[in-house]
C-alpha positions in Angstrom: 26.2 -30.8 -10.1 29.9 -30.3 -9.8 31.3 -28.2 -7.0 33.3 -26.1 -9.4 30.1 -25.0 -11.1 28.8 -23.4 -8.0 29.7 -20.2 -6.2 30.7 -20.4 -2.5 28.4 -19.1 0.3 28.1 -15.4 1.2 28.0 -14.2 -2.4 27.9 -15.1 -6.1 24.8 -17.1 -7.0 23.5 -16.6 -3.5 22.3 -13.2 -4.4 20.1 -14.7 -7.1 18.6 -17.0 -4.5 18.0 -13.9 -2.3 16.1 -12.2 -5.1 14.1 -15.4 -5.7 13.2 -15.6 -2.1 12.2 -11.9 -2.1 9.7 -12.7 -4.9 8.4 -15.8 -3.1 7.9 -13.8 0.1 5.9 -11.2 -1.8 3.7 -13.8 -3.6 2.9 -15.7 -0.5 2.7 -13.7 2.8 1.8 -10.4 1.1 -1.1 -12.1 -0.6 -2.2 -13.5 2.8 -1.9 -10.0 4.4 -4.1 -8.3 1.7 -6.7 -11.1 1.4 -8.9 -9.1 3.8 -10.0 -7.0 0.8 -12.0 -10.0 -0.3 -13.7 -10.4 3.0 -16.8 -8.2 2.5 -17.2 -9.4 -1.1 -17.2 -13.1 -0.1 -19.4 -12.5 2.9 -22.1 -10.7 0.8 -22.0 -13.2 -2.0 -22.7 -16.2 0.4 -24.8 -14.0 2.8 -22.8 -15.4 5.6 -21.7 -14.2 9.1 -18.5 -12.4 9.6 -17.3 -15.2 11.9 -18.1 -17.8 9.2 -16.2 -15.8 6.5 -13.2 -15.1 8.7 -12.6 -18.9 8.9 -11.1 -18.7 5.3 -8.2 -16.7 6.6 -8.0 -18.7 9.8 -7.6 -21.9 7.9 -4.9 -20.4 5.6 -2.9 -19.2 8.6 -3.3 -22.5 10.4 -2.2 -24.6 7.4 0.7 -22.2 6.7 2.1 -22.9 10.2 1.1 -26.6 10.5 2.6 -27.4 7.1 6.0 -26.0 7.9 7.4 -29.3 9.4 6.1 -31.2 6.4 7.9 -28.7 4.1 11.1 -28.9 6.1 11.0 -32.7 6.0 10.5 -32.7 2.2 13.4 -30.3 1.8 15.6 -32.7 3.7 14.4 -35.6 1.6 14.4 -33.9 -1.9 15.5 -30.3 -2.5 14.3 -26.8 -1.6 13.8 -26.0 -5.3 11.3 -28.9 -5.7 9.3 -28.0 -2.6 9.0 -24.3 -3.6 7.8 -25.2 -7.1 5.3 -27.6 -5.6 4.1 -24.8 -3.3 3.7 -22.5 -6.3 1.3 -25.0 -8.0 -0.6 -25.5 -4.8 -1.1 -21.8 -4.3 -2.2 -21.3 -7.8 -4.6 -24.3 -7.5 -6.2 -22.8 -4.3 -6.9 -19.4 -6.0 -8.0 -20.9 -9.3 -10.4 -23.4 -7.8 -11.7 -20.6 -5.5 -12.9 -18.9 -8.7 -15.8 -21.4 -8.9 -17.0 -20.4 -5.4 -19.7 -23.1 -5.0 -20.2 -22.6 -1.2 -18.3 -21.5 1.9 -16.9 -25.0 2.6 -15.5 -25.0 -1.0 -13.7 -21.7 -0.1 -12.3 -23.3 3.1 -10.8 -26.1 1.1 -9.5 -24.0 -1.8 -8.5 -20.5 -0.7 -8.1 -21.8 2.8 -6.4 -25.2 2.9 -4.7 -25.3 -0.6 -3.6 -21.7 -0.4 -2.2 -22.2 3.1 -0.4 -25.3 2.1 1.0 -23.6 -1.0 2.3 -20.7 1.1 3.9 -23.1 3.6 5.6 -25.1 1.0 6.9 -22.0 -0.7 7.8 -19.7 2.3 9.6 -22.3 4.5 12.1 -23.6 1.9 12.7 -20.1 0.5 13.7 -18.6 3.8 15.7 -21.8 4.7 17.8 -21.9 1.5 18.9 -18.3 2.0 20.4 -19.2 5.3 22.2 -22.1 3.7 23.8 -19.9 1.1 25.0 -17.3 3.5 27.0 -17.3 6.8 28.7 -14.0 7.6 26.1 -12.1 5.6 23.2 -14.2 6.7 21.4 -11.5 8.6 21.6 -9.0 5.6 20.4 -11.7 3.2 17.5 -12.7 5.3 16.5 -9.1 5.8 16.5 -8.4 2.0 14.5 -11.6 1.3 11.9 -10.9 3.9 11.5 -7.3 2.7 9.6 -8.7 -0.3 6.6 -9.2 2.0 6.6 -5.3 2.6 7.1 -4.2 -1.0 4.5 -6.5 -2.5 2.0 -5.8 0.3 2.4 -2.0 -0.3 1.4 -2.5 -4.0 -1.0 -5.4 -3.8 -3.6 -3.4 -1.7 -4.6 -1.0 -4.5 -4.0 -3.5 -7.2 -6.2 -6.2 -5.7 -8.9 -3.5 -5.1 -8.8 -2.6 -8.8 -9.0 -6.2 -9.8 -12.1 -6.7 -7.7 -13.8 -3.6 -9.2 -13.0 -4.7 -12.8 -13.4 -8.4 -12.7 -15.3 -9.2 -9.5 -13.9 -11.2 -6.6 -14.0 -14.5 -8.5 -12.1 -13.1 -11.5 -9.6 -11.4 -9.2 -8.9 -14.7 -7.4 -8.2 -16.4 -10.8 -5.8 -13.6 -11.9 -4.0 -13.6 -8.5 -3.6 -17.4 -8.8 -2.0 -16.9 -12.2 0.4 -14.3 -10.7 1.3 -16.8 -8.0 2.6 -19.2 -10.6 5.6 -17.0 -10.6 6.5 -18.7 -7.3 7.6 -21.7 -9.5 10.0 -19.4 -11.4 11.5 -18.3 -8.1 11.8 -21.9 -6.9 13.5 -22.9 -10.2 16.2 -20.3 -9.6 16.9 -21.8 -6.1 19.8 -24.0 -7.2 20.9 -26.5 -4.6 24.3 -25.9 -3.1 26.9 -28.6 -3.8 27.9 -30.6 -0.7 31.5 -29.3 -0.9 30.2 -25.7 -0.5 28.0 -26.8 2.4 30.9 -28.5 4.1 33.1 -25.4 3.7 30.4 -23.1 5.0 29.6 -25.3 8.0 33.3 -25.8 8.8 34.0 -22.0 8.9 30.8 -21.4 10.9 31.7 -23.9 13.6 35.2 -22.4 13.8 33.9 -18.8 14.3 30.5 -19.2 16.1 30.4 -19.6 19.8 28.5 -22.3 21.5 30.0 -25.4 19.9 32.3 -27.8 21.7 35.5 -29.1 20.0 34.3 -32.7 20.1 30.9 -31.8 18.7 32.5 -29.7 15.9 34.8 -32.6 14.8 31.8 -35.0 14.8 29.7 -32.6 12.7 32.5 -31.9 10.2 32.8 -35.6 9.5 29.0 -36.1 9.1 26.8 -35.0 6.2 25.5 -31.5 6.4 22.1 -32.1 5.0 20.1 -34.6 7.1 17.8 -36.8 5.2 15.3 -37.2 8.0 13.4 -34.6 10.1 14.9 -34.2 13.5 12.2 -34.1 16.2 14.9 -34.6 18.9 15.4 -30.8 18.8 12.6 -30.7 21.4 15.0 -32.1 23.9 17.6 -29.3 23.5 17.0 -26.5 26.2 18.3 -23.8 23.8 15.7 -24.6 21.1 12.9 -24.9 23.7 13.7 -21.5 25.2 13.7 -19.9 21.7 10.4 -21.7 20.8 8.7 -20.3 23.9 10.0 -16.8 22.9 8.4 -17.5 19.5 5.0 -18.4 21.1 4.9 -15.3 23.2 6.0 -13.0 20.3 3.4 -14.5 18.0 0.7 -13.8 20.6 1.6 -10.1 20.4 2.5 -9.6 16.6 -1.0 -10.4 15.3 -2.7 -8.0 17.8 -1.7 -4.5 16.8 -2.8 -4.7 13.1 -6.1 -6.1 14.3 -7.0 -3.2 16.6 -5.2 -0.3 14.9 -8.0 0.6 12.5 -10.8 0.4 15.1 -8.7 2.3 17.6 -8.2 5.0 15.0 -11.9 5.2 14.4 -12.5 5.5 18.1 -10.4 8.6 18.1 -12.6 10.2 15.4 -10.0 9.9 12.6 -11.3 9.9 9.1 -11.3 6.6 7.1 -8.9 8.0 4.4 -6.4 9.0 7.0 -6.7 5.7 8.8 -5.9 3.8 5.5 -2.7 5.8 5.4 -1.6 4.3 8.7 -1.3 0.9 6.9 0.9 2.4 4.2 3.1 3.9 6.9 3.4 0.5 8.6 4.5 -1.1 5.3 7.1 1.6 4.6 8.7 1.7 8.0 8.6 -2.1 8.3 10.6 -2.3 5.0 13.1 0.3 6.2 13.5 -1.5 9.6 14.3 -4.8 7.9 17.0 -3.5 5.6 18.6 -1.2 8.3 18.7 -3.9 10.9 20.0 -6.5 8.4 22.8 -4.1 7.4 23.7 -3.4 11.0 23.6 -7.1 12.0 25.9 -7.8 9.1 28.6 -5.5 10.7 28.7 -8.0 13.6 29.1 -5.1 16.1 26.4 -6.6 18.4 25.7 -10.2 19.1 22.5 -11.1 17.1 20.6 -12.4 20.1 21.4 -9.2 22.0 20.1 -7.2 19.0 16.9 -9.2 18.9 16.3 -8.7 22.7 16.8 -5.0 22.1 14.4 -4.8 19.2 11.7 -6.8 21.1 12.1 -4.4 24.1 11.7 -1.4 21.7 8.6 -2.9 20.1 7.1 -3.4 23.6 7.9 0.2 24.5 6.2 1.5 21.3 3.1 -0.6 21.9 2.8 0.8 25.5 3.1 4.3 24.1 0.6 3.9 21.2 -2.5 4.0 23.4 -1.4 7.5 24.6 -2.2 8.8 21.1 -5.1 11.2 20.9 -5.0 12.5 17.3 -3.7 11.4 13.8 -0.2 12.8 14.1 0.6 11.1 17.4 -1.0 7.9 16.3 1.0 8.0 13.1 4.3 8.5 15.0 3.7 5.6 17.4 2.5 3.4 14.6 5.6 4.2 12.7 7.8 3.3 15.7 6.0 0.0 16.1 6.3 -0.8 12.4 10.0 0.1 12.2 11.0 -2.1 15.3 8.7 -4.9 14.0 10.7 -4.9 10.8 14.0 -5.0 12.7 12.8 -8.1 14.6 11.6 -9.9 11.5 14.9 -9.2 9.8 17.0 -11.2 12.3 14.8 -13.7 14.2 15.4 -16.4 11.7 19.2 -15.7 11.8 19.1 -16.1 15.6 17.4 -19.5 15.1 20.1 -20.6 12.8 22.7 -19.6 15.3 20.9 -21.4 18.2 20.6 -24.8 16.5 23.4 -24.7 13.8 22.9 -25.1 10.1 22.9 -28.9 10.0 19.6 -28.9 12.0 18.2 -25.6 10.6 15.6 -27.0 8.3 14.1 -29.2 11.0 14.3 -26.4 13.5 12.6 -23.9 11.2 9.7 -26.3 10.6 9.3 -27.1 14.3 9.6 -23.4 15.3 6.8 -22.5 12.9 4.6 -25.3 14.2 5.1 -24.4 17.8 4.8 -20.6 17.2 1.4 -21.1 15.6 -0.1 -21.7 19.0 0.8 -18.1 19.9 -0.8 -16.8 16.7 -4.0 -18.7 17.5 -4.3 -17.7 21.1 -3.1 -14.1 20.9 -5.9 -12.3 18.9 -8.9 -14.0 20.8 -7.2 -13.3 24.2 -6.6 -9.7 23.2 -10.2 -9.5 22.0 -11.5 -10.8 25.3 -9.4 -8.3 27.3 -10.7 -5.5 25.0 -14.3 -6.6 25.6 -13.7 -6.7 29.4 -12.0 -3.3 29.5 -14.3 -1.7 26.9 -11.3 0.0 25.3 -9.1 -0.9 22.4 -6.1 0.4 24.3 -6.1 -2.7 26.5 -5.2 -4.9 23.5 -2.0 -2.9 22.9 -1.1 -3.1 26.6 -1.6 -6.8 26.5 0.7 -7.2 23.4 3.4 -5.0 24.9 3.4 -6.9 28.2 3.6 -10.2 26.4 6.6 -9.1 24.4 8.4 -8.0 27.5 7.9 -11.5 28.9 9.2 -13.0 25.6 12.4 -10.9 25.9 13.0 -12.6 29.3 13.3 -15.9 27.5 15.9 -14.5 25.1 18.0 -13.3 28.0 17.7 -16.7 29.7 18.8 -18.3 26.4 21.8 -16.0 26.1 22.9 -16.7 29.7 22.6 -20.4 29.1 24.8 -20.2 26.0 27.4 -18.1 27.8 27.5 -20.5 30.8 28.1 -23.5 28.4 30.7 -21.5 26.6 32.6 -20.7 29.8 32.3 -24.3 30.9 33.9 -25.5 27.6 36.7 -22.9 27.9 37.4 -24.1 31.4 37.5 -27.8 30.4 39.9 -27.1 27.5 42.5 -25.4 29.7 43.9 -28.5 31.3 44.1 -30.2 27.9 46.2 -27.3 26.6 48.5 -27.4 29.6 49.0 -31.1 29.2 49.9 -30.7 25.6 52.3 -28.0 26.4 54.0 -30.3 29.0 54.3 -33.2 26.6 55.8 -30.9 23.9 58.4 -29.6 26.4 59.1 -33.2 27.5 59.7 -34.3 23.9 62.0 -31.3 23.2 64.2 -32.1 26.2 64.6 -35.7 25.1 65.6 -34.6 21.6 
């Protein structure tokens, strides 16, 4: 592909990539979010325990996170397009083979392992290539792409319920698998950027973004932008480690509120129909939060990491207030606040990761970040459940999530201070060089 045939970053064909990623987000994470509709159907069919049936979703989530480094490594070796298309076929295979439903182990392998691997191979490259296509508008582009998760989740709920009522849970799985084949179309539209555009984008980014030394910038500008190997050495960089710890603590909290929102609503005596509307409110305000925060971050009024620390603090505040609700109206208000600020966080946390590690290492960093963050997602819900059992009140789960988020914000502040300290050190070290150059210039002018 010739460079002249491609549009430069921050626009042009990049918006086609954003729309493609929007579709991929919806056909992967939104399907995972609404798979709970199959829970009772599968449990009754196999006459299994709730804990046994829940392992289907647990396996999917685990493989989704654990497969991220593999997906990133394949992107570095091949292309984002090829990996997304592969992910689409894997997701389809998982659902289509789940149609046969021989036994519970079969479901673990198909709708669990294959579906999780398909989601990982689709989601990871899709969110990654958007960051490659955009620099100044990266936050806005990521926010629009991630919003596909909210839009599709809002419509998939009633649609999947209708499919189950019309065709049974097996027929519904087969149809959903066919719908997920559209991931391949989204992947086919993700045209790789020519190296000249990547060099130009990286050169402008290293000139404008803080936190890069002059010597390191020169070295990176002369080296290939896309690394052909996965970079595990990121684990030795303090900035990445701090951000990874933030990711663990945030993941411990993010999976807790949706888990306890419905039972907490029931404990307040709220009717089931009104409780279901809380999930719709969550989806709508989440969507609004992503777009609004992406737009604001694109203005570059506030440093992105500062904005992320602010949204994390606001999520924590809303979770601390949510247990104070004593009726539907107050619960809906606090749920809306939580959903909105959650959306703002999701809109920019990938953008902050790109700023922390730089685009040359972004694919590797995204895979590692997802892998490390998975530990928080595994530990958070069981820990919150244990705290709820000990307290005998669902409110304890929300308090635990809010407190953990406050702790995670502390690591963001530490990361920001580390970056500022390094930047001040570089500015100080360059001053003598500038004065020496000025002296030499004056000396040469005198001799002339």
